[in-house]
SEMARFI-677350 format. One record per residue: x, y, z of N, C-alpha, C in turn; residue number from 1; residue in three letters. Coordinates in Angstrom, 1 decimal, padded with zeros to 4 digits. Layout:
<r n_east="X" n_north="Y" n_up="Z" ca_east="X" ca_north="Y" ca_up="Z" c_east="X" c_north="Y" c_up="Z" resi="NUM" resn="Ala"/>
...
This chain:
<r n_east="000.9" n_north="-000.8" n_up="000.4" ca_east="-000.4" ca_north="000.0" ca_up="000.3" c_east="001.2" c_north="001.0" c_up="-000.1" resi="1" resn="Met"/>
<r n_east="000.1" n_north="002.7" n_up="-000.2" ca_east="000.6" ca_north="004.0" ca_up="-000.4" c_east="001.4" c_north="004.1" c_up="000.2" resi="2" resn="Asn"/>
<r n_east="002.9" n_north="003.9" n_up="000.9" ca_east="003.0" ca_north="005.0" ca_up="002.8" c_east="001.7" c_north="006.4" c_up="003.2" resi="3" resn="Pro"/>
<r n_east="001.8" n_north="006.9" n_up="002.0" ca_east="000.7" ca_north="008.4" ca_up="002.1" c_east="-000.4" c_north="008.0" c_up="002.3" resi="4" resn="Phe"/>
<r n_east="-000.9" n_north="007.1" n_up="002.0" ca_east="-002.7" ca_north="006.8" ca_up="002.1" c_east="-002.3" c_north="005.4" c_up="003.4" resi="5" resn="Val"/>
<r n_east="-001.0" n_north="004.7" n_up="003.4" ca_east="-000.8" ca_north="004.1" ca_up="005.1" c_east="-000.9" c_north="005.2" c_up="006.7" resi="6" resn="Gln"/>
<r n_east="000.0" n_north="006.6" n_up="005.6" ca_east="000.4" ca_north="007.0" ca_up="007.3" c_east="-001.3" c_north="007.9" c_up="007.8" resi="7" resn="Lys"/>
<r n_east="-002.3" n_north="008.3" n_up="006.2" ca_east="-003.5" ca_north="008.8" ca_up="006.2" c_east="-004.4" c_north="007.6" c_up="007.3" resi="8" resn="Lys"/>
<r n_east="-004.3" n_north="006.4" n_up="006.9" ca_east="-005.5" ca_north="005.9" ca_up="007.7" c_east="-005.1" c_north="005.6" c_up="008.8" resi="9" resn="Leu"/>
<r n_east="-003.8" n_north="005.6" n_up="009.5" ca_east="-003.2" ca_north="005.3" ca_up="010.6" c_east="-003.8" c_north="006.1" c_up="012.2" resi="10" resn="Asp"/>
<r n_east="-003.9" n_north="008.1" n_up="010.9" ca_east="-004.1" ca_north="008.7" ca_up="011.5" c_east="-004.9" c_north="009.2" c_up="011.5" resi="11" resn="Asp"/>
<r n_east="-006.0" n_north="008.1" n_up="011.2" ca_east="-007.3" ca_north="008.2" ca_up="010.8" c_east="-008.0" c_north="007.6" c_up="012.0" resi="12" resn="Ile"/>
<r n_east="-007.5" n_north="006.5" n_up="012.2" ca_east="-007.5" ca_north="005.1" ca_up="013.0" c_east="-007.6" c_north="006.3" c_up="015.7" resi="13" resn="Ala"/>
<r n_east="-005.8" n_north="006.6" n_up="014.9" ca_east="-005.9" ca_north="007.7" ca_up="016.5" c_east="-006.5" c_north="008.5" c_up="016.2" resi="14" resn="Glu"/>
<r n_east="-007.5" n_north="008.6" n_up="015.0" ca_east="-008.1" ca_north="010.2" ca_up="015.3" c_east="-009.8" c_north="009.2" c_up="016.8" resi="15" resn="Arg"/>
<r n_east="-009.7" n_north="008.7" n_up="015.6" ca_east="-011.3" ca_north="007.6" ca_up="016.1" c_east="-010.8" c_north="007.3" c_up="017.5" resi="16" resn="Leu"/>
<r n_east="-009.5" n_north="006.9" n_up="017.9" ca_east="-009.5" ca_north="006.2" ca_up="018.5" c_east="-009.6" c_north="006.7" c_up="020.4" resi="17" resn="Asp"/>
<r n_east="-009.5" n_north="008.7" n_up="019.9" ca_east="-009.1" ca_north="009.3" ca_up="020.7" c_east="-010.8" c_north="010.0" c_up="020.8" resi="18" resn="Thr"/>
<r n_east="-011.5" n_north="010.2" n_up="019.9" ca_east="-013.3" ca_north="010.5" ca_up="019.9" c_east="-013.3" c_north="009.4" c_up="020.5" resi="19" resn="Leu"/>
<r n_east="-012.9" n_north="007.8" n_up="020.5" ca_east="-013.1" ca_north="007.0" ca_up="020.9" c_east="-013.4" c_north="007.5" c_up="023.1" resi="20" resn="Glu"/>
<r n_east="-012.8" n_north="007.6" n_up="023.0" ca_east="-011.9" ca_north="008.2" ca_up="024.3" c_east="-012.5" c_north="009.0" c_up="024.9" resi="21" resn="Gly"/>
<r n_east="-012.7" n_north="010.1" n_up="023.7" ca_east="-013.8" ca_north="011.2" ca_up="024.8" c_east="-014.9" c_north="011.5" c_up="025.0" resi="22" resn="Ile"/>
<r n_east="-015.4" n_north="010.3" n_up="023.7" ca_east="-017.6" ca_north="010.5" ca_up="023.9" c_east="-017.0" c_north="008.9" c_up="025.7" resi="23" resn="Leu"/>
<r n_east="-016.6" n_north="008.4" n_up="025.4" ca_east="-016.8" ca_north="008.0" ca_up="026.8" c_east="-016.9" c_north="007.9" c_up="028.0" resi="24" resn="Ala"/>
<r n_east="-015.7" n_north="009.7" n_up="028.1" ca_east="-015.5" ca_north="009.9" ca_up="029.2" c_east="-016.5" c_north="010.8" c_up="029.6" resi="25" resn="Ser"/>
<r n_east="-017.4" n_north="010.9" n_up="028.0" ca_east="-018.6" ca_north="012.2" ca_up="027.7" c_east="-019.8" c_north="011.2" c_up="028.8" resi="26" resn="Ala"/>
<r n_east="-019.8" n_north="010.2" n_up="028.4" ca_east="-021.2" ca_north="009.3" ca_up="028.8" c_east="-020.9" c_north="009.4" c_up="030.3" resi="27" resn="Cys"/>
<r n_east="-019.8" n_north="008.8" n_up="030.6" ca_east="-019.3" ca_north="008.5" ca_up="032.1" c_east="-020.1" c_north="009.5" c_up="032.9" resi="28" resn="Glu"/>
<r n_east="-019.5" n_north="010.9" n_up="032.5" ca_east="-020.4" ca_north="012.5" ca_up="032.8" c_east="-021.5" c_north="012.4" c_up="032.6" resi="29" resn="Lys"/>
<r n_east="-021.8" n_north="012.0" n_up="031.9" ca_east="-023.7" ca_north="012.2" ca_up="032.3" c_east="-024.8" c_north="011.3" c_up="032.8" resi="30" resn="Val"/>
<r n_east="-023.7" n_north="010.0" n_up="033.0" ca_east="-024.4" ca_north="009.0" ca_up="033.9" c_east="-023.3" c_north="009.5" c_up="035.1" resi="31" resn="Asp"/>
<r n_east="-023.0" n_north="010.2" n_up="035.4" ca_east="-022.3" ca_north="010.7" ca_up="036.7" c_east="-024.0" c_north="011.2" c_up="037.1" resi="32" resn="Thr"/>
<r n_east="-024.0" n_north="013.0" n_up="036.6" ca_east="-024.6" ca_north="013.6" ca_up="036.6" c_east="-026.2" c_north="012.9" c_up="036.3" resi="33" resn="Ala"/>
<r n_east="-026.7" n_north="012.0" n_up="036.1" ca_east="-028.0" ca_north="011.4" ca_up="036.1" c_east="-028.3" c_north="010.8" c_up="037.8" resi="34" resn="Asp"/>
<r n_east="-027.5" n_north="010.7" n_up="037.3" ca_east="-027.0" ca_north="010.5" ca_up="039.4" c_east="-027.0" c_north="010.5" c_up="040.7" resi="35" resn="Lys"/>
<r n_east="-026.8" n_north="012.4" n_up="040.2" ca_east="-026.9" ca_north="012.7" ca_up="041.2" c_east="-029.0" c_north="013.6" c_up="041.4" resi="36" resn="Arg"/>
<r n_east="-028.1" n_north="013.7" n_up="039.7" ca_east="-030.5" ca_north="014.3" ca_up="039.6" c_east="-030.9" c_north="013.8" c_up="040.6" resi="37" resn="Arg"/>
<r n_east="-030.7" n_north="011.9" n_up="040.2" ca_east="-032.4" ca_north="010.9" ca_up="041.0" c_east="-031.3" c_north="010.9" c_up="042.6" resi="38" resn="Gln"/>
<r n_east="-030.4" n_north="011.1" n_up="042.2" ca_east="-030.3" ca_north="011.3" ca_up="044.1" c_east="-030.4" c_north="013.0" c_up="045.5" resi="39" resn="Asp"/>
<r n_east="-030.8" n_north="012.9" n_up="043.9" ca_east="-031.2" ca_north="015.1" ca_up="044.8" c_east="-032.3" c_north="014.5" c_up="044.2" resi="40" resn="Ala"/>
<r n_east="-032.8" n_north="014.0" n_up="043.4" ca_east="-034.5" ca_north="014.5" ca_up="044.0" c_east="-035.5" c_north="012.9" c_up="044.6" resi="41" resn="Leu"/>
<r n_east="-034.8" n_north="011.9" n_up="044.7" ca_east="-035.1" ca_north="011.0" ca_up="045.7" c_east="-034.7" c_north="011.5" c_up="046.7" resi="42" resn="Gln"/>
<r n_east="-033.6" n_north="011.9" n_up="047.5" ca_east="-033.7" ca_north="012.8" ca_up="048.5" c_east="-034.6" c_north="014.4" c_up="048.4" resi="43" resn="Ser"/>
<r n_east="-035.2" n_north="014.7" n_up="047.7" ca_east="-035.9" ca_north="016.4" ca_up="047.9" c_east="-037.8" c_north="015.5" c_up="048.0" resi="44" resn="Gln"/>
<r n_east="-037.8" n_north="014.3" n_up="048.1" ca_east="-038.8" ca_north="013.9" ca_up="048.0" c_east="-038.7" c_north="012.8" c_up="049.4" resi="45" resn="Leu"/>
<r n_east="-038.1" n_north="012.8" n_up="049.9" ca_east="-037.9" ca_north="012.3" ca_up="051.2" c_east="-038.1" c_north="013.6" c_up="052.0" resi="46" resn="Ser"/>
<r n_east="-037.2" n_north="015.2" n_up="052.1" ca_east="-038.0" ca_north="016.0" ca_up="052.6" c_east="-038.6" c_north="016.5" c_up="052.4" resi="47" resn="Gln"/>
<r n_east="-039.6" n_north="016.4" n_up="051.5" ca_east="-041.2" ca_north="016.7" ca_up="051.5" c_east="-041.7" c_north="016.1" c_up="052.0" resi="48" resn="Arg"/>
<r n_east="-041.4" n_north="014.5" n_up="052.5" ca_east="-042.4" ca_north="013.7" ca_up="052.9" c_east="-042.4" c_north="014.0" c_up="054.6" resi="49" resn="Lys"/>
<r n_east="-040.8" n_north="013.6" n_up="054.6" ca_east="-040.0" ca_north="014.6" ca_up="056.3" c_east="-041.5" c_north="015.6" c_up="056.8" resi="50" resn="Glu"/>
<r n_east="-041.5" n_north="016.9" n_up="055.8" ca_east="-042.3" ca_north="018.6" ca_up="056.2" c_east="-043.5" c_north="018.0" c_up="056.4" resi="51" resn="Leu"/>
<r n_east="-044.4" n_north="016.6" n_up="055.1" ca_east="-045.4" ca_north="017.2" ca_up="055.7" c_east="-046.1" c_north="016.2" c_up="057.4" resi="52" resn="Val"/>
<r n_east="-045.1" n_north="014.8" n_up="057.7" ca_east="-045.3" ca_north="014.5" ca_up="058.7" c_east="-045.0" c_north="016.0" c_up="060.2" resi="53" resn="Thr"/>
<r n_east="-043.7" n_north="016.5" n_up="059.5" ca_east="-044.2" ca_north="017.4" ca_up="060.8" c_east="-044.9" c_north="018.2" c_up="060.4" resi="54" resn="Leu"/>
<r n_east="-045.8" n_north="019.0" n_up="059.4" ca_east="-046.6" ca_north="020.0" ca_up="059.5" c_east="-047.9" c_north="019.2" c_up="060.6" resi="55" resn="Gln"/>
<r n_east="-048.5" n_north="017.6" n_up="059.7" ca_east="-049.3" ca_north="016.7" ca_up="060.2" c_east="-049.0" c_north="017.3" c_up="062.3" resi="56" resn="His"/>
<r n_east="-047.5" n_north="017.0" n_up="062.7" ca_east="-047.5" ca_north="016.5" ca_up="063.5" c_east="-048.1" c_north="018.0" c_up="064.5" resi="57" resn="Lys"/>
<r n_east="-047.9" n_north="018.5" n_up="064.4" ca_east="-047.1" ca_north="019.9" ca_up="064.7" c_east="-049.1" c_north="020.7" c_up="064.5" resi="58" resn="Ala"/>
<r n_east="-049.3" n_north="020.1" n_up="063.8" ca_east="-051.2" ca_north="020.7" ca_up="063.3" c_east="-051.5" c_north="020.2" c_up="064.9" resi="59" resn="Ser"/>
<r n_east="-051.3" n_north="019.1" n_up="065.0" ca_east="-051.9" ca_north="017.7" ca_up="065.7" c_east="-051.7" c_north="018.5" c_up="067.1" resi="60" resn="Ala"/>
<r n_east="-050.5" n_north="018.9" n_up="067.9" ca_east="-049.6" ca_north="019.5" ca_up="069.0" c_east="-050.8" c_north="020.8" c_up="069.2" resi="61" resn="Tyr"/>
<r n_east="-050.5" n_north="021.4" n_up="067.8" ca_east="-051.6" ca_north="022.8" ca_up="068.2" c_east="-052.8" c_north="022.7" c_up="068.5" resi="62" resn="Asp"/>
<r n_east="-053.3" n_north="021.6" n_up="068.0" ca_east="-055.3" ca_north="021.6" ca_up="068.9" c_east="-055.2" c_north="021.3" c_up="070.2" resi="63" resn="Ala"/>
<r n_east="-053.9" n_north="019.9" n_up="070.3" ca_east="-054.1" ca_north="019.0" ca_up="071.6" c_east="-053.7" c_north="020.1" c_up="072.8" resi="64" resn="Leu"/>
<r n_east="-051.9" n_north="021.1" n_up="072.7" ca_east="-052.6" ca_north="022.0" ca_up="073.2" c_east="-053.4" c_north="023.2" c_up="073.2" resi="65" resn="Arg"/>
<r n_east="-054.4" n_north="023.6" n_up="072.7" ca_east="-055.4" ca_north="024.3" ca_up="072.8" c_east="-056.2" c_north="023.6" c_up="073.4" resi="66" resn="Ser"/>
<r n_east="-056.3" n_north="022.0" n_up="073.6" ca_east="-057.1" ca_north="021.6" ca_up="074.5" c_east="-057.5" c_north="021.2" c_up="075.8" resi="67" resn="Arg"/>
<r n_east="-055.6" n_north="020.9" n_up="076.5" ca_east="-054.8" ca_north="021.5" ca_up="077.0" c_east="-055.3" c_north="022.8" c_up="078.1" resi="68" resn="His"/>
<r n_east="-055.1" n_north="024.1" n_up="077.3" ca_east="-055.0" ca_north="024.7" ca_up="078.1" c_east="-056.6" c_north="025.0" c_up="077.7" resi="69" resn="Asp"/>
<r n_east="-057.7" n_north="024.1" n_up="077.2" ca_east="-059.2" ca_north="024.6" ca_up="078.2" c_east="-059.5" c_north="024.2" c_up="078.4" resi="70" resn="His"/>
<r n_east="-058.5" n_north="023.1" n_up="079.2" ca_east="-059.4" ca_north="022.7" ca_up="079.7" c_east="-058.5" c_north="022.2" c_up="081.3" resi="71" resn="Met"/>
<r n_east="-057.0" n_north="023.8" n_up="081.5" ca_east="-056.0" ca_north="023.6" ca_up="082.4" c_east="-057.8" c_north="024.8" c_up="083.1" resi="72" resn="Thr"/>
<r n_east="-057.6" n_north="026.2" n_up="081.7" ca_east="-058.6" ca_north="026.7" ca_up="082.4" c_east="-060.1" c_north="026.4" c_up="083.4" resi="73" resn="Thr"/>
<r n_east="-060.7" n_north="025.5" n_up="082.9" ca_east="-061.9" ca_north="024.5" ca_up="083.5" c_east="-061.8" c_north="024.1" c_up="084.8" resi="74" resn="Thr"/>
<r n_east="-060.9" n_north="023.8" n_up="084.2" ca_east="-060.1" ca_north="022.7" ca_up="086.2" c_east="-059.9" c_north="023.6" c_up="087.1" resi="75" resn="His"/>
<r n_east="-059.4" n_north="024.8" n_up="086.7" ca_east="-059.0" ca_north="026.1" ca_up="087.4" c_east="-060.0" c_north="027.0" c_up="088.1" resi="76" resn="Asp"/>
<r n_east="-061.0" n_north="027.3" n_up="087.4" ca_east="-063.1" ca_north="027.7" ca_up="087.1" c_east="-063.5" c_north="026.4" c_up="088.3" resi="77" resn="Arg"/>
<r n_east="-063.9" n_north="025.0" n_up="087.9" ca_east="-063.9" ca_north="024.8" ca_up="089.5" c_east="-063.0" c_north="024.3" c_up="090.4" resi="78" resn="Leu"/>
<r n_east="-062.1" n_north="024.4" n_up="090.3" ca_east="-061.0" ca_north="024.0" ca_up="092.1" c_east="-061.3" c_north="025.7" c_up="093.0" resi="79" resn="His"/>
<r n_east="-061.9" n_north="026.6" n_up="091.6" ca_east="-062.1" ca_north="028.4" ca_up="092.7" c_east="-063.9" c_north="028.2" c_up="093.2" resi="80" resn="Glu"/>
<r n_east="-064.6" n_north="027.6" n_up="092.1" ca_east="-065.8" ca_north="026.7" ca_up="093.2" c_east="-065.6" c_north="026.3" c_up="093.7" resi="81" resn="Gly"/>
<r n_east="-065.1" n_north="024.9" n_up="093.8" ca_east="-064.9" ca_north="024.7" ca_up="095.3" c_east="-064.4" c_north="025.2" c_up="096.2" resi="82" resn="Leu"/>
<r n_east="-063.6" n_north="025.5" n_up="095.9" ca_east="-062.5" ca_north="027.3" ca_up="097.6" c_east="-063.6" c_north="027.8" c_up="098.1" resi="83" resn="Arg"/>
<r n_east="-064.4" n_north="028.3" n_up="096.8" ca_east="-066.1" ca_north="029.8" ca_up="097.3" c_east="-066.7" c_north="028.8" c_up="098.0" resi="84" resn="Gln"/>
<r n_east="-067.3" n_north="027.4" n_up="098.6" ca_east="-068.6" ca_north="026.4" ca_up="098.6" c_east="-067.9" c_north="026.0" c_up="099.5" resi="85" resn="Leu"/>
<r n_east="-066.6" n_north="026.1" n_up="100.0" ca_east="-066.3" ca_north="025.2" ca_up="101.3" c_east="-066.1" c_north="026.4" c_up="102.6" resi="86" resn="Arg"/>
<r n_east="-066.8" n_north="026.1" n_up="103.9" ca_east="-066.8" ca_north="027.3" ca_up="105.0" c_east="-065.6" c_north="027.6" c_up="105.3" resi="87" resn="Pro"/>
């Protein structure tokens, strides 16, 4: 084969090998970025679930605290009324 043609073919093969390496590296970066994105979405979903749970607990606590305050007030009134009934 003509040495000039052989040199050009070798040069093309070398460039193809280089491009293959670049493409493989780019694919790895895309896969890594996709994995990070999936992890971030999963973390966000988990945090949202936790936030909803905490909001429900806070709401239940507020209702319970309000009921407790009402019962404490009622207890204090009853106790004061009983004290006034005693001679």
